[in-house]
VMD Tcl script that draws the C-alpha trace (Angstrom):
set ca {
  {153.86 60.54 -75.07}
  {152.67 57.51 -76.89}
  {152.62 57.18 -80.29}
  {150.41 55.08 -82.59}
  {152.01 52.67 -84.97}
  {151.66 52.98 -88.39}
  {150.19 49.87 -90.34}
  {150.26 49.06 -94.23}
  {153.39 51.71 -94.60}
  {153.23 50.85 -98.78}
  {149.29 51.53 -99.19}
  {150.37 54.74 -96.66}
  {153.35 55.94 -99.62}
  {151.06 55.20 -102.63}
  {148.50 57.29 -101.17}
  {151.05 60.51 -101.30}
  {150.75 60.15 -104.84}
  {147.39 60.37 -105.15}
  {147.44 63.68 -103.00}
  {150.01 65.29 -105.42}
  {148.05 63.93 -108.57}
  {145.22 65.59 -106.79}
  {146.47 69.14 -105.92}
  {148.56 69.56 -109.36}
  {146.67 71.37 -111.36}
  {145.73 75.21 -109.56}
  {141.93 76.31 -110.24}
  {143.04 79.62 -111.33}
  {139.09 80.53 -110.82}
  {138.77 79.49 -107.41}
  {141.90 81.21 -106.88}
  {140.71 84.69 -108.09}
  {137.47 84.65 -106.14}
  {138.92 83.74 -102.89}
  {142.48 85.32 -102.92}
  {144.09 82.59 -101.90}
  {144.85 78.38 -102.16}
  {146.65 75.84 -100.79}
  {147.47 72.50 -100.18}
  {147.94 71.07 -96.81}
  {149.38 67.44 -96.61}
  {145.94 65.32 -97.24}
  {147.53 62.09 -96.75}
  {145.81 59.37 -93.84}
  {146.81 59.00 -91.44}
  {148.63 62.36 -91.31}
  {146.02 64.46 -91.81}
  {143.57 62.57 -89.25}
  {142.60 64.00 -85.91}
  {143.54 61.22 -82.93}
  {140.70 60.45 -80.47}
  {142.94 59.02 -77.98}
  {145.78 60.55 -75.91}
  {148.55 59.20 -78.56}
  {150.19 60.90 -81.62}
  {150.39 59.99 -84.65}
  {154.74 59.48 -85.66}
  {155.50 62.18 -87.84}
  {156.60 60.28 -91.17}
  {160.21 59.33 -91.83}
  {161.72 57.15 -94.37}
  {160.74 57.13 -98.06}
  {157.51 58.53 -97.19}
  {159.06 61.62 -95.96}
  {161.59 61.25 -98.80}
  {157.84 61.76 -100.75}
  {155.69 63.67 -99.20}
  {158.83 66.76 -99.75}
  {159.17 65.89 -103.25}
  {155.30 66.29 -103.78}
  {155.76 69.20 -102.18}
  {157.97 70.44 -104.83}
  {155.88 69.46 -107.56}
  {152.65 70.90 -106.35}
  {154.76 74.24 -105.90}
  {156.35 73.97 -109.60}
  {152.69 73.29 -110.86}
  {151.09 76.16 -109.40}
  {154.36 78.43 -110.24}
  {153.71 77.44 -114.42}
  {149.96 78.47 -113.54}
  {150.53 81.72 -111.92}
  {153.16 83.39 -113.70}
  {150.66 83.46 -117.18}
  {148.14 85.70 -115.15}
  {150.25 89.12 -114.81}
  {150.00 90.46 -111.61}
  {151.93 90.21 -108.51}
  {150.99 86.69 -106.38}
  {151.89 84.87 -103.46}
  {153.80 81.38 -104.10}
  {155.50 79.67 -101.49}
  {156.02 76.08 -99.57}
  {155.74 76.21 -95.69}
  {158.29 73.23 -95.21}
  {158.11 72.38 -90.91}
  {160.61 70.66 -89.35}
  {159.97 68.50 -86.81}
  {156.07 68.60 -88.29}
  {155.97 67.41 -91.44}
  {152.64 66.52 -91.95}
  {151.43 70.39 -90.86}
  {153.43 71.87 -94.45}
  {152.11 73.05 -97.44}
  {152.14 74.41 -100.55}
  {150.39 78.60 -99.87}
  {149.44 81.14 -102.74}
  {147.87 83.88 -102.63}
  {146.21 87.12 -104.51}
  {145.47 90.61 -103.64}
  {145.24 91.91 -100.11}
  {146.21 88.46 -98.80}
  {149.57 88.70 -100.08}
  {150.81 91.07 -97.27}
  {148.81 89.07 -95.05}
  {150.51 85.86 -95.44}
  {153.97 87.95 -95.63}
  {153.87 88.91 -92.21}
  {152.11 85.57 -90.68}
  {154.90 83.88 -88.92}
  {157.32 84.85 -86.41}
  {161.10 85.72 -86.81}
  {163.71 83.02 -85.97}
  {167.27 82.67 -86.83}
  {167.69 79.20 -86.94}
  {170.27 78.33 -89.65}
  {169.44 76.22 -92.83}
  {172.36 74.21 -92.78}
  {171.47 72.57 -90.20}
  {168.21 71.21 -91.55}
  {167.77 68.23 -93.45}
  {164.05 68.82 -94.34}
  {165.34 71.47 -97.10}
  {168.33 69.74 -98.02}
  {166.25 67.67 -99.86}
  {164.31 70.16 -102.24}
  {165.85 71.55 -105.97}
  {168.99 74.41 -104.54}
  {166.91 76.35 -106.14}
  {164.44 77.71 -103.11}
  {165.66 80.35 -101.01}
  {164.83 79.82 -97.40}
  {163.55 81.80 -94.78}
  {163.10 80.79 -90.86}
  {160.51 81.45 -88.77}
  {159.15 79.35 -85.82}
  {156.65 76.90 -85.75}
  {153.87 77.08 -82.86}
  {151.10 75.95 -81.88}
  {147.93 78.56 -80.78}
  {146.03 77.86 -77.73}
  {142.89 80.39 -76.84}
  {142.66 81.58 -73.17}
  {138.55 81.07 -73.71}
  {138.85 77.85 -75.01}
  {140.40 76.38 -72.18}
  {138.08 78.37 -69.65}
  {135.23 76.64 -70.78}
  {132.53 75.86 -68.57}
  {132.92 72.63 -66.55}
  {129.45 71.69 -66.89}
  {130.12 71.35 -70.85}
  {132.83 68.98 -71.00}
  {132.10 65.60 -71.30}
  {134.80 64.81 -68.55}
  {135.44 66.38 -65.74}
  {139.37 66.05 -66.10}
  {139.49 67.18 -69.37}
  {138.44 70.87 -67.99}
  {140.66 70.79 -65.19}
  {143.58 69.61 -67.91}
  {143.07 72.04 -69.72}
  {142.50 74.74 -66.62}
  {146.30 73.58 -65.30}
  {147.44 74.15 -68.91}
  {146.36 77.50 -68.80}
  {147.89 78.00 -65.48}
  {151.44 76.59 -67.39}
  {150.86 78.93 -70.47}
  {149.81 82.48 -68.14}
  {153.31 81.74 -66.39}
  {155.35 80.56 -70.09}
  {158.02 83.16 -71.10}
  {156.14 83.03 -74.47}
  {154.04 85.27 -76.71}
  {151.28 86.37 -76.40}
  {148.44 88.46 -77.85}
  {144.88 90.11 -76.54}
  {142.76 90.15 -78.85}
  {138.90 91.48 -79.02}
  {136.20 89.73 -80.85}
  {133.67 91.83 -83.14}
  {130.70 91.35 -80.21}
  {133.13 92.61 -77.41}
  {134.26 89.27 -76.31}
  {138.18 89.88 -75.15}
  {140.52 86.73 -75.22}
  {144.05 86.01 -75.13}
  {146.56 84.15 -77.58}
  {149.38 81.80 -76.44}
  {152.23 81.38 -79.54}
  {154.04 78.20 -77.97}
  {157.18 77.43 -79.99}
  {157.36 73.26 -81.62}
  {159.40 73.71 -84.00}
  {161.41 75.48 -87.38}
  {159.10 76.48 -90.79}
  {161.29 77.17 -93.91}
  {159.46 79.66 -96.01}
  {160.32 78.78 -99.20}
  {160.49 79.85 -102.88}
  {162.34 79.90 -106.02}
}
mol new
graphics top color blue
foreach p $ca { graphics top sphere $p radius 0.5 }
foreach p [lrange $ca 0 end-1] q [lrange $ca 1 end] { graphics top cylinder $p $q radius 0.2 }
display resetview
């Protein structure tokens, strides 16, 4: 796996503060309307999709520390607002390890609460082994879950003539064969139009679900 070199790290760290400031205020009106709100790590380059075969390395050092601190600041700010609405709510940090850039603060109301409570696969990771949770307040209580990448069978069986490169079609089909033979979670689903599909859940790390 090739990793892209991140240049201008000091500028990237400065953008982390911009992200924190932008998402500190919770829009209660939008939350009441849609029943959920979230803040992912909207910081370049970690929120970008790379168009090459190389991967953007996860935040390290100061950038890692600032992002983790930012997630907690956003959580604390949202909690103050949610405590005023006088109704049950869901508010948790989804702290991905090692995929820190996929972490987010999530809140929900009503029927969305149950949806999020049952979203992740159970795991038995030991919190003492995590350098991520140790960087947050000791007031947090953490639940370990599996961080999983999802693949849809139908997406990997896209008609060959619709690929820009035939090599990509063959690559998708090789991946599908590996997924079908792998000892991983698989879930069949049927869409509203009657189309059947299979979702493959590939473990890629941990998710610590935290709340104060």
